[in-house]
All heavy atoms as a GROMACS GRO file, in nm:
protein
  562
    1MET      N    1   8.465   9.853   8.739
    1MET     CA    2   8.572   9.912   8.664
    1MET      C    3   8.657   9.997   8.756
    1MET      O    4   8.606  10.055   8.851
    1MET     CB    5   8.520   9.998   8.551
    1MET     CG    6   8.461   9.921   8.439
    1MET     SD    7   8.449  10.026   8.295
    1MET     CE    8   8.347   9.923   8.196
    2HIS      N    9   8.782  10.006   8.724
    2HIS     CA   10   8.875  10.084   8.804
    2HIS      C   11   8.941  10.188   8.715
    2HIS      O   12   8.985  10.157   8.605
    2HIS     CB   13   8.981   9.993   8.865
    2HIS     CG   14   8.921   9.886   8.948
    2HIS    ND1   15   8.879   9.908   9.077
    2HIS    CD2   16   8.892   9.756   8.923
    2HIS    CE1   17   8.829   9.797   9.126
    2HIS    NE2   18   8.835   9.704   9.034
    3ALA      N   19   8.948  10.310   8.766
    3ALA     CA   20   9.010  10.416   8.688
    3ALA      C   21   9.161  10.406   8.695
    3ALA      O   22   9.218  10.392   8.801
    3ALA     CB   23   8.964  10.552   8.739
    4HIS      N   24   9.227  10.406   8.580
    4HIS     CA   25   9.373  10.413   8.572
    4HIS      C   26   9.413  10.560   8.580
    4HIS      O   27   9.512  10.595   8.638
    4HIS     CB   28   9.423  10.350   8.443
    4HIS     CG   29   9.570  10.365   8.421
    4HIS    ND1   30   9.661  10.296   8.496
    4HIS    CD2   31   9.640  10.441   8.336
    4HIS    CE1   32   9.783  10.330   8.456
    4HIS    NE2   33   9.772  10.418   8.359
    5SER      N   34   9.337  10.641   8.522
    5SER     CA   35   9.353  10.786   8.524
    5SER      C   36   9.217  10.843   8.490
    5SER      O   37   9.120  10.771   8.486
    5SER     CB   38   9.458  10.829   8.421
    5SER     OG   39   9.408  10.809   8.291
    6THR      N   40   9.212  10.970   8.465
    6THR     CA   41   9.084  11.027   8.424
    6THR      C   42   9.050  10.988   8.281
    6THR      O   43   8.937  11.006   8.237
    6THR     CB   44   9.088  11.181   8.436
    6THR    OG1   45   9.197  11.229   8.356
    6THR    CG2   46   9.107  11.224   8.579
    7ARG      N   47   9.147  10.932   8.210
    7ARG     CA   48   9.130  10.902   8.069
    7ARG      C   49   9.093  10.757   8.040
    7ARG      O   50   9.021  10.728   7.945
    7ARG     CB   51   9.262  10.935   8.000
    7ARG     CG   52   9.254  10.944   7.853
    7ARG     CD   53   9.382  11.005   7.800
    7ARG     NE   54   9.400  10.958   7.664
    7ARG     CZ   55   9.513  10.962   7.599
    7ARG    NH1   56   9.621  11.010   7.655
    7ARG    NH2   57   9.520  10.918   7.477
    8PHE      N   58   9.141  10.663   8.119
    8PHE     CA   59   9.121  10.521   8.093
    8PHE      C   60   9.048  10.451   8.207
    8PHE      O   61   9.064  10.487   8.323
    8PHE     CB   62   9.256  10.450   8.073
    8PHE     CG   63   9.338  10.509   7.964
    8PHE    CD1   64   9.447  10.587   7.992
    8PHE    CD2   65   9.305  10.488   7.832
    8PHE    CE1   66   9.525  10.643   7.893
    8PHE    CE2   67   9.381  10.542   7.730
    8PHE     CZ   68   9.491  10.621   7.761
    9LEU      N   69   8.972  10.349   8.172
    9LEU     CA   70   8.905  10.263   8.269
    9LEU      C   71   8.954  10.120   8.250
    9LEU      O   72   8.966  10.074   8.137
    9LEU     CB   73   8.754  10.268   8.251
    9LEU     CG   74   8.687  10.403   8.271
    9LEU    CD1   75   8.541  10.395   8.231
    9LEU    CD2   76   8.699  10.445   8.416
   10ILE      N   77   8.980  10.052   8.361
   10ILE     CA   78   9.023   9.913   8.357
   10ILE      C   79   8.914   9.828   8.422
   10ILE      O   80   8.875   9.853   8.536
   10ILE     CB   81   9.156   9.893   8.433
   10ILE    CG1   82   9.268   9.973   8.368
   10ILE    CG2   83   9.191   9.745   8.441
   10ILE    CD1   84   9.396   9.978   8.448
   11ASP      N   85   8.866   9.728   8.350
   11ASP     CA   86   8.771   9.632   8.405
   11ASP      C   87   8.844   9.497   8.414
   11ASP      O   88   8.863   9.430   8.314
   11ASP     CB   89   8.648   9.619   8.317
   11ASP     CG   90   8.546   9.522   8.373
   11ASP    OD1   91   8.572   9.459   8.478
   11ASP    OD2   92   8.439   9.508   8.312
   12PRO      N   93   8.887   9.456   8.537
   12PRO     CA   94   8.960   9.332   8.554
   12PRO      C   95   8.873   9.215   8.599
   12PRO      O   96   8.924   9.117   8.653
   12PRO     CB   97   9.061   9.369   8.663
   12PRO     CG   98   8.981   9.460   8.751
   12PRO     CD   99   8.891   9.538   8.657
   13THR      N  100   8.742   9.225   8.579
   13THR     CA  101   8.651   9.121   8.626
   13THR      C  102   8.683   8.987   8.561
   13THR      O  103   8.678   8.974   8.438
   13THR     CB  104   8.505   9.159   8.595
   13THR    OG1  105   8.478   9.288   8.649
   13THR    CG2  106   8.408   9.057   8.652
   14PRO      N  107   8.717   8.885   8.642
   14PRO     CA  108   8.751   8.755   8.585
   14PRO      C  109   8.625   8.678   8.545
   14PRO      O  110   8.516   8.708   8.590
   14PRO     CB  111   8.824   8.684   8.699
   14PRO     CG  112   8.764   8.743   8.822
   14PRO     CD  113   8.731   8.886   8.787
   15ARG      N  114   8.646   8.579   8.461
   15ARG     CA  115   8.535   8.488   8.430
   15ARG      C  116   8.566   8.355   8.498
   15ARG      O  117   8.680   8.323   8.528
   15ARG     CB  118   8.515   8.472   8.280
   15ARG     CG  119   8.625   8.403   8.206
   15ARG     CD  120   8.592   8.392   8.057
   15ARG     NE  121   8.697   8.324   7.986
   15ARG     CZ  122   8.710   8.193   7.973
   15ARG    NH1  123   8.622   8.114   8.030
   15ARG    NH2  124   8.809   8.139   7.906
   16ARG      N  125   8.463   8.279   8.525
   16ARG     CA  126   8.477   8.150   8.593
   16ARG      C  127   8.465   8.041   8.488
   16ARG      O  128   8.372   8.038   8.409
   16ARG     CB  129   8.366   8.136   8.696
   16ARG     CG  130   8.378   8.015   8.781
   16ARG     CD  131   8.431   8.053   8.918
   16ARG     NE  132   8.410   7.942   9.008
   16ARG     CZ  133   8.507   7.888   9.079
   16ARG    NH1  134   8.628   7.936   9.073
   16ARG    NH2  135   8.482   7.787   9.158
   17ALA      N  136   8.563   7.949   8.487
   17ALA     CA  137   8.560   7.837   8.392
   17ALA      C  138   8.637   7.720   8.450
   17ALA      O  139   8.747   7.736   8.503
   17ALA     CB  140   8.622   7.879   8.259
   18ASP      N  141   8.578   7.602   8.441
   18ASP     CA  142   8.643   7.479   8.484
   18ASP      C  143   8.698   7.488   8.625
   18ASP      O  144   8.807   7.440   8.655
   18ASP     CB  145   8.754   7.439   8.387
   18ASP     CG  146   8.702   7.410   8.247
   18ASP    OD1  147   8.588   7.359   8.237
   18ASP    OD2  148   8.772   7.441   8.150
   19GLY      N  149   8.624   7.553   8.714
   19GLY     CA  150   8.662   7.559   8.854
   19GLY      C  151   8.768   7.660   8.890
   19GLY      O  152   8.819   7.661   9.002
   20GLU      N  153   8.805   7.747   8.797
   20GLU     CA  154   8.903   7.850   8.828
   20GLU      C  155   8.858   7.985   8.774
   20GLU      O  156   8.765   7.993   8.694
   20GLU     CB  157   9.042   7.814   8.777
   20GLU     CG  158   9.054   7.803   8.628
   20GLU     CD  159   9.194   7.760   8.583
   20GLU    OE1  160   9.284   7.747   8.667
   20GLU    OE2  161   9.211   7.742   8.463
   21TYR      N  162   8.924   8.089   8.819
   21TYR     CA  163   8.897   8.224   8.772
   21TYR      C  164   8.998   8.260   8.665
   21TYR      O  165   9.119   8.251   8.687
   21TYR     CB  166   8.906   8.324   8.888
   21TYR     CG  167   8.799   8.301   8.991
   21TYR    CD1  168   8.825   8.223   9.103
   21TYR    CD2  169   8.673   8.355   8.976
   21TYR    CE1  170   8.726   8.200   9.198
   21TYR    CE2  171   8.574   8.332   9.070
   21TYR     CZ  172   8.601   8.255   9.181
   21TYR     OH  173   8.503   8.233   9.273
   22ILE      N  174   8.949   8.299   8.549
   22ILE     CA  175   9.036   8.333   8.436
   22ILE      C  176   9.052   8.485   8.431
   22ILE      O  177   8.956   8.559   8.413
   22ILE     CB  178   8.976   8.283   8.303
   22ILE    CG1  179   8.941   8.134   8.312
   22ILE    CG2  180   9.072   8.311   8.188
   22ILE    CD1  181   9.057   8.043   8.343
   23ALA      N  182   9.176   8.528   8.449
   23ALA     CA  183   9.205   8.672   8.446
   23ALA      C  184   9.202   8.724   8.303
   23ALA      O  185   9.252   8.660   8.211
   23ALA     CB  186   9.343   8.697   8.507
   24HIS      N  187   9.140   8.838   8.286
   24HIS     CA  188   9.144   8.911   8.160
   24HIS      C  189   9.110   9.056   8.192
   24HIS      O  190   9.055   9.086   8.297
   24HIS     CB  191   9.052   8.853   8.053
   24HIS     CG  192   8.909   8.851   8.088
   24HIS    ND1  193   8.822   8.951   8.055
   24HIS    CD2  194   8.835   8.760   8.156
   24HIS    CE1  195   8.701   8.921   8.100
   24HIS    NE2  196   8.706   8.807   8.162
   25ALA      N  197   9.147   9.147   8.104
   25ALA     CA  198   9.125   9.289   8.129
   25ALA      C  199   9.064   9.356   8.007
   25ALA      O  200   9.097   9.323   7.894
   25ALA     CB  201   9.257   9.358   8.165
   26ARG      N  202   8.978   9.450   8.035
   26ARG     CA  203   8.919   9.536   7.932
   26ARG      C  204   8.963   9.678   7.965
   26ARG      O  205   8.939   9.728   8.075
   26ARG     CB  206   8.768   9.526   7.937
   26ARG     CG  207   8.697   9.620   7.845
   26ARG     CD  208   8.547   9.609   7.863
   26ARG     NE  209   8.480   9.704   7.777
   26ARG     CZ  210   8.354   9.741   7.794
   26ARG    NH1  211   8.282   9.690   7.890
   26ARG    NH2  212   8.300   9.827   7.711
   27ILE      N  213   9.028   9.744   7.871
   27ILE     CA  214   9.072   9.881   7.889
   27ILE      C  215   8.986   9.968   7.798
   27ILE      O  216   8.979   9.944   7.677
   27ILE     CB  217   9.221   9.898   7.854
   27ILE    CG1  218   9.306   9.803   7.941
   27ILE    CG2  219   9.264  10.044   7.873
   27ILE    CD1  220   9.451   9.797   7.900
   28SER      N  221   8.921  10.067   7.858
   28SER     CA  222   8.828  10.153   7.785
   28SER      C  223   8.859  10.299   7.812
   28SER      O  224   8.933  10.332   7.903
   28SER     CB  225   8.683  10.124   7.828
   28SER     OG  226   8.652   9.989   7.814
   29ALA      N  227   8.797  10.384   7.731
   29ALA     CA  228   8.808  10.529   7.750
   29ALA      C  229   8.678  10.593   7.703
   29ALA      O  230   8.600  10.531   7.630
   29ALA     CB  231   8.925  10.584   7.671
   30ASN      N  232   8.655  10.714   7.747
   30ASN     CA  233   8.539  10.790   7.703
   30ASN      C  234   8.577  10.881   7.588
   30ASN      O  235   8.678  10.950   7.594
   30ASN     CB  236   8.483  10.876   7.817
   30ASN     CG  237   8.404  10.794   7.914
   30ASN    OD1  238   8.319  10.715   7.876
   30ASN    ND2  239   8.431  10.812   8.042
   31ARG      N  240   8.495  10.881   7.484
   31ARG     CA  241   8.513  10.976   7.375
   31ARG      C  242   8.464  11.112   7.420
   31ARG      O  243   8.402  11.125   7.525
   31ARG     CB  244   8.434  10.931   7.251
   31ARG     CG  245   8.486  10.803   7.191
   31ARG     CD  246   8.427  10.776   7.055
   31ARG     NE  247   8.281  10.784   7.052
   31ARG     CZ  248   8.204  10.706   6.979
   31ARG    NH1  249   8.257  10.615   6.901
   31ARG    NH2  250   8.074  10.720   6.980
   32ALA      N  251   8.490  11.213   7.342
   32ALA     CA  252   8.447  11.349   7.374
   32ALA      C  253   8.296  11.358   7.393
   32ALA      O  254   8.248  11.438   7.473
   32ALA     CB  255   8.493  11.446   7.266
   33ASP      N  256   8.221  11.272   7.321
   33ASP     CA  257   8.075  11.274   7.333
   33ASP      C  258   8.025  11.191   7.452
   33ASP      O  259   7.906  11.175   7.470
   33ASP     CB  260   8.010  11.228   7.204
   33ASP     CG  261   8.046  11.085   7.166
   33ASP    OD1  262   8.114  11.014   7.243
   33ASP    OD2  263   8.005  11.042   7.055
   34GLY      N  264   8.120  11.135   7.532
   34GLY     CA  265   8.082  11.061   7.651
   34GLY      C  266   8.059  10.913   7.631
   34GLY      O  267   8.034  10.840   7.727
   35ILE      N  268   8.067  10.866   7.509
   35ILE     CA  269   8.045  10.723   7.482
   35ILE      C  270   8.172  10.646   7.512
   35ILE      O  271   8.281  10.681   7.469
   35ILE     CB  272   7.999  10.702   7.337
   35ILE    CG1  273   7.862  10.767   7.317
   35ILE    CG2  274   7.994  10.553   7.303
   35ILE    CD1  275   7.810  10.762   7.176
   36LEU      N  276   8.157  10.537   7.587
   36LEU     CA  277   8.269  10.450   7.624
   36LEU      C  278   8.305  10.361   7.506
   36LEU      O  279   8.218  10.306   7.439
   36LEU     CB  280   8.228  10.364   7.743
   36LEU     CG  281   8.335  10.284   7.814
   36LEU    CD1  282   8.434  10.378   7.883
   36LEU    CD2  283   8.273  10.192   7.916
   37TYR      N  284   8.436  10.348   7.480
   37TYR     CA  285   8.482  10.258   7.374
   37TYR      C  286   8.602  10.179   7.423
   37TYR      O  287   8.676  10.224   7.511
   37TYR     CB  288   8.516  10.335   7.246
   37TYR     CG  289   8.638  10.423   7.256
   37TYR    CD1  290   8.761  10.379   7.206
   37TYR    CD2  291   8.633  10.548   7.315
   37TYR    CE1  292   8.874  10.459   7.216
   37TYR    CE2  293   8.744  10.628   7.324
   37TYR     CZ  294   8.865  10.583   7.275
   37TYR     OH  295   8.976  10.662   7.285
   38ASP      N  296   8.619  10.059   7.370
   38ASP     CA  297   8.728   9.971   7.409
   38ASP      C  298   8.857  10.010   7.339
   38ASP      O  299   8.857  10.034   7.218
   38ASP     CB  300   8.696   9.825   7.377
   38ASP     CG  301   8.585   9.768   7.463
   38ASP    OD1  302   8.560   9.825   7.572
   38ASP    OD2  303   8.524   9.668   7.423
   39ILE      N  304   8.965  10.012   7.416
   39ILE     CA  305   9.098  10.035   7.361
   39ILE      C  306   9.170   9.902   7.344
   39ILE      O  307   9.238   9.879   7.245
   39ILE     CB  308   9.178  10.127   7.454
   39ILE    CG1  309   9.114  10.265   7.458
   39ILE    CG2  310   9.324  10.136   7.410
   39ILE    CD1  311   9.177  10.357   7.557
   40GLU      N  312   9.154   9.814   7.443
   40GLU     CA  313   9.221   9.684   7.438
   40GLU      C  314   9.141   9.582   7.517
   40GLU      O  315   9.087   9.612   7.624
   40GLU     CB  316   9.362   9.695   7.498
   40GLU     CG  317   9.441   9.567   7.502
   40GLU     CD  318   9.484   9.516   7.365
   40GLU    OE1  319   9.478   9.592   7.265
   40GLU    OE2  320   9.523   9.400   7.355
   41LEU      N  321   9.132   9.461   7.464
   41LEU     CA  322   9.076   9.346   7.533
   41LEU      C  323   9.187   9.242   7.539
   41LEU      O  324   9.237   9.199   7.435
   41LEU     CB  325   8.954   9.291   7.457
   41LEU     CG  326   8.838   9.389   7.439
   41LEU    CD1  327   8.734   9.330   7.345
   41LEU    CD2  328   8.776   9.423   7.573
   42SER      N  329   9.225   9.202   7.658
   42SER     CA  330   9.344   9.119   7.674
   42SER      C  331   9.330   8.976   7.625
   42SER      O  332   9.430   8.914   7.592
   42SER     CB  333   9.384   9.115   7.822
   42SER     OG  334   9.288   9.041   7.897
   43GLY      N  335   9.212   8.924   7.627
   43GLY     CA  336   9.197   8.780   7.609
   43GLY      C  337   9.232   8.714   7.741
   43GLY      O  338   9.260   8.781   7.840
   44ASP      N  339   9.230   8.582   7.745
   44ASP     CA  340   9.261   8.511   7.869
   44ASP      C  341   9.409   8.526   7.902
   44ASP      O  342   9.495   8.499   7.818
   44ASP     CB  343   9.224   8.364   7.856
   44ASP     CG  344   9.074   8.342   7.846
   44ASP    OD1  345   8.998   8.434   7.878
   44ASP    OD2  346   9.035   8.230   7.805
   45LEU      N  347   9.437   8.569   8.026
   45LEU     CA  348   9.574   8.591   8.069
   45LEU      C  349   9.630   8.473   8.149
   45LEU      O  350   9.741   8.429   8.124
   45LEU     CB  351   9.583   8.718   8.153
   45LEU     CG  352   9.544   8.847   8.082
   45LEU    CD1  353   9.534   8.962   8.181
   45LEU    CD2  354   9.645   8.878   7.973
   46ALA      N  355   9.553   8.424   8.247
   46ALA     CA  356   9.598   8.315   8.333
   46ALA      C  357   9.482   8.268   8.419
   46ALA      O  358   9.385   8.341   8.438
   46ALA     CB  359   9.714   8.361   8.421
   47GLY      N  360   9.493   8.148   8.473
   47GLY     CA  361   9.390   8.092   8.560
   47GLY      C  362   9.435   8.096   8.706
   47GLY      O  363   9.553   8.075   8.735
   48PHE      N  364   9.340   8.122   8.796
   48PHE     CA  365   9.369   8.133   8.939
   48PHE      C  366   9.261   8.062   9.020
   48PHE      O  367   9.145   8.059   8.979
   48PHE     CB  368   9.374   8.280   8.982
   48PHE     CG  369   9.486   8.356   8.917
   48PHE    CD1  370   9.468   8.417   8.793
   48PHE    CD2  371   9.609   8.367   8.979
   48PHE    CE1  372   9.570   8.488   8.732
   48PHE    CE2  373   9.712   8.438   8.918
   48PHE     CZ  374   9.694   8.497   8.795
   49ASP      N  375   9.299   8.011   9.136
   49ASP     CA  376   9.202   7.950   9.226
   49ASP      C  377   9.124   8.054   9.305
   49ASP      O  378   9.010   8.032   9.344
   49ASP     CB  379   9.272   7.856   9.325
   49ASP     CG  380   9.330   7.733   9.256
   49ASP    OD1  381   9.270   7.687   9.156
   49ASP    OD2  382   9.435   7.684   9.302
   50VAL      N  383   9.185   8.169   9.328
   50VAL     CA  384   9.126   8.276   9.408
   50VAL      C  385   9.089   8.394   9.318
   50VAL      O  386   9.173   8.443   9.241
   50VAL     CB  387   9.224   8.322   9.518
   50VAL    CG1  388   9.166   8.435   9.601
   50VAL    CG2  389   9.264   8.204   9.607
   51ARG      N  390   8.964   8.439   9.328
   51ARG     CA  391   8.913   8.547   9.243
   51ARG      C  392   8.997   8.674   9.256
   51ARG      O  393   9.029   8.738   9.156
   51ARG     CB  394   8.767   8.576   9.280
   51ARG     CG  395   8.700   8.679   9.192
   51ARG     CD  396   8.552   8.697   9.232
   51ARG     NE  397   8.481   8.775   9.134
   51ARG     CZ  398   8.477   8.909   9.134
   51ARG    NH1  399   8.541   8.977   9.227
   51ARG    NH2  400   8.409   8.973   9.041
   52GLU      N  401   9.033   8.711   9.378
   52GLU     CA  402   9.109   8.833   9.400
   52GLU      C  403   9.246   8.828   9.333
   52GLU      O  404   9.299   8.930   9.290
   52GLU     CB  405   9.124   8.860   9.550
   52GLU     CG  406   8.994   8.902   9.618
   52GLU     CD  407   8.896   8.786   9.641
   52GLU    OE1  408   8.941   8.668   9.641
   52GLU    OE2  409   8.777   8.812   9.655
   53ASP      N  410   9.306   8.708   9.325
   53ASP     CA  411   9.435   8.694   9.257
   53ASP      C  412   9.420   8.720   9.107
   53ASP      O  413   9.506   8.782   9.046
   53ASP     CB  414   9.494   8.554   9.279
   53ASP     CG  415   9.537   8.531   9.423
   53ASP    OD1  416   9.550   8.629   9.500
   53ASP    OD2  417   9.558   8.412   9.459
   54ALA      N  418   9.310   8.673   9.050
   54ALA     CA  419   9.284   8.696   8.908
   54ALA      C  420   9.264   8.845   8.881
   54ALA      O  421   9.315   8.899   8.782
   54ALA     CB  422   9.162   8.616   8.862
   55ILE      N  423   9.192   8.912   8.969
   55ILE     CA  424   9.168   9.055   8.954
   55ILE      C  425   9.299   9.132   8.964
   55ILE      O  426   9.328   9.220   8.881
   55ILE     CB  427   9.067   9.104   9.059
   55ILE    CG1  428   8.928   9.047   9.027
   55ILE    CG2  429   9.064   9.258   9.066
   55ILE    CD1  430   8.826   9.068   9.136
   56ALA      N  431   9.381   9.101   9.064
   56ALA     CA  432   9.508   9.171   9.082
   56ALA      C  433   9.599   9.151   8.962
   56ALA      O  434   9.665   9.245   8.915
   56ALA     CB  435   9.576   9.122   9.210
   57TYR      N  436   9.603   9.030   8.908
   57TYR     CA  437   9.687   9.001   8.792
   57TYR      C  438   9.640   9.080   8.670
   57TYR      O  439   9.721   9.140   8.599
   57TYR     CB  440   9.684   8.851   8.763
   57TYR     CG  441   9.780   8.809   8.655
   57TYR    CD1  442   9.911   8.776   8.686
   57TYR    CD2  443   9.740   8.802   8.523
   57TYR    CE1  444  10.000   8.737   8.588
   57TYR    CE2  445   9.829   8.765   8.423
   57TYR     CZ  446   9.958   8.732   8.456
   57TYR     OH  447  10.046   8.695   8.358
   58ALA      N  448   9.510   9.082   8.646
   58ALA     CA  449   9.455   9.154   8.531
   58ALA      C  450   9.477   9.305   8.544
   58ALA      O  451   9.512   9.372   8.446
   58ALA     CB  452   9.306   9.124   8.516
   59LYS      N  453   9.460   9.360   8.664
   59LYS     CA  454   9.484   9.503   8.686
   59LYS      C  455   9.631   9.537   8.659
   59LYS      O  456   9.661   9.636   8.592
   59LYS     CB  457   9.448   9.542   8.828
   59LYS     CG  458   9.300   9.561   8.850
   59LYS     CD  459   9.263   9.584   8.993
   59LYS     CE  460   9.324   9.705   9.054
   59LYS     NZ  461   9.272   9.732   9.191
   60SER      N  462   9.720   9.454   8.708
   60SER     CA  463   9.862   9.477   8.687
   60SER      C  464   9.897   9.471   8.539
   60SER      O  465   9.971   9.555   8.487
   60SER     CB  466   9.944   9.374   8.766
   60SER     OG  467  10.081   9.390   8.743
   61TRP      N  468   9.843   9.371   8.470
   61TRP     CA  469   9.867   9.357   8.326
   61TRP      C  470   9.820   9.482   8.252
   61TRP      O  471   9.890   9.537   8.167
   61TRP     CB  472   9.795   9.234   8.271
   61TRP     CG  473   9.814   9.216   8.126
   61TRP    CD1  474   9.912   9.147   8.063
   61TRP    CD2  475   9.734   9.275   8.021
   61TRP    NE1  476   9.899   9.158   7.927
   61TRP    CE2  477   9.791   9.236   7.898
   61TRP    CE3  478   9.621   9.356   8.020
   61TRP    CZ2  479   9.738   9.275   7.776
   61TRP    CZ3  480   9.569   9.396   7.898
   61TRP    CH2  481   9.626   9.355   7.778
   62ALA      N  482   9.699   9.529   8.285
   62ALA     CA  483   9.643   9.646   8.218
   62ALA      C  484   9.725   9.772   8.246
   62ALA      O  485   9.749   9.853   8.156
   62ALA     CB  486   9.498   9.666   8.261
   63GLN      N  487   9.769   9.790   8.369
   63GLN     CA  488   9.850   9.906   8.403
   63GLN      C  489   9.983   9.904   8.328
   63GLN      O  490  10.029  10.008   8.279
   63GLN     CB  491   9.871   9.914   8.554
   63GLN     CG  492   9.743   9.950   8.626
   63GLN     CD  493   9.749   9.927   8.776
   63GLN    OE1  494   9.836   9.858   8.827
   63GLN    NE2  495   9.654   9.986   8.847
   64GLU      N  496  10.044   9.787   8.317
   64GLU     CA  497  10.168   9.774   8.240
   64GLU      C  498  10.143   9.802   8.092
   64GLU      O  499  10.224   9.866   8.025
   64GLU     CB  500  10.229   9.636   8.261
   64GLU     CG  501  10.287   9.615   8.398
   64GLU     CD  502  10.341   9.475   8.419
   64GLU    OE1  503  10.370   9.405   8.320
   64GLU    OE2  504  10.354   9.435   8.536
   65TRP      N  505  10.033   9.752   8.038
   65TRP     CA  506   9.998   9.775   7.898
   65TRP      C  507   9.983   9.925   7.872
   65TRP      O  508  10.035   9.978   7.774
   65TRP     CB  509   9.870   9.700   7.864
   65TRP     CG  510   9.836   9.698   7.719
   65TRP    CD1  511   9.869   9.602   7.628
   65TRP    CD2  512   9.762   9.797   7.646
   65TRP    NE1  513   9.822   9.636   7.503
   65TRP    CE2  514   9.755   9.756   7.512
   65TRP    CE3  515   9.702   9.917   7.681
   65TRP    CZ2  516   9.691   9.829   7.414
   65TRP    CZ3  517   9.638   9.992   7.583
   65TRP    CH2  518   9.633   9.947   7.452
   66LEU      N  519   9.910   9.993   7.960
   66LEU     CA  520   9.891  10.137   7.945
   66LEU      C  521  10.022  10.213   7.957
   66LEU      O  522  10.048  10.305   7.879
   66LEU     CB  523   9.790  10.189   8.049
   66LEU     CG  524   9.644  10.155   8.022
   66LEU    CD1  525   9.560  10.181   8.145
   66LEU    CD2  526   9.594  10.233   7.903
   67ALA      N  527  10.103  10.177   8.053
   67ALA     CA  528  10.232  10.245   8.074
   67ALA      C  529  10.323  10.229   7.951
   67ALA      O  530  10.391  10.324   7.912
   67ALA     CB  531  10.301  10.191   8.198
   68ALA      N  532  10.321  10.112   7.890
   68ALA     CA  533  10.405  10.088   7.773
   68ALA      C  534  10.359  10.168   7.652
   68ALA      O  535  10.440  10.202   7.565
   68ALA     CB  536  10.405   9.938   7.739
   69ARG      N  537  10.233  10.201   7.644
   69ARG     CA  538  10.180  10.270   7.527
   69ARG      C  539  10.155  10.419   7.547
   69ARG      O  540  10.162  10.496   7.454
   69ARG     CB  541  10.052  10.202   7.480
   69ARG     CG  542  10.087  10.075   7.404
   69ARG     CD  543   9.983   9.968   7.420
   69ARG     NE  544  10.024   9.844   7.360
   69ARG     CZ  545  10.097   9.753   7.421
   69ARG    NH1  546  10.140   9.771   7.543
   69ARG    NH2  547  10.130   9.640   7.360
   70PHE      N  548  10.123  10.456   7.671
   70PHE     CA  549  10.084  10.595   7.696
   70PHE      C  550  10.168  10.663   7.804
   70PHE      O  551  10.141  10.776   7.839
   70PHE     CB  552   9.937  10.603   7.735
   70PHE     CG  553   9.845  10.550   7.629
   70PHE    CD1  554   9.790  10.423   7.638
   70PHE    CD2  555   9.812  10.627   7.519
   70PHE    CE1  556   9.704  10.375   7.539
   70PHE    CE2  557   9.727  10.580   7.420
   70PHE     CZ  558   9.674  10.452   7.431
   71GLY      N  559  10.266  10.590   7.856
   71GLY     CA  560  10.355  10.649   7.957
   71GLY      C  561  10.300  10.656   8.089
   71GLY      O  562  10.242  10.668   8.169
   0.00000   0.00000   0.00000
C-alpha cells in the first residue's frame, strides 16, 4: 500500500489474468479506532503487459480520484 497522505492509503496491486496485469486500485483510510476501511474500489481499470505499468496507472487513477473528491 502507498500513502496518499496521512489520511488515505492506496493499494495499486494488479491482478494477473489471461497473460496480462489488470490495473485496479483500493483506496482506504483508518477510522479513529484504527480500523482500516475501504473508501473506493475501482474495479478493473485497464490491462497491461508490464506489472509496473499497471501499478503506475492504478496509482495515478487513485490520486486523481482523491483529488477530485478531497482536494
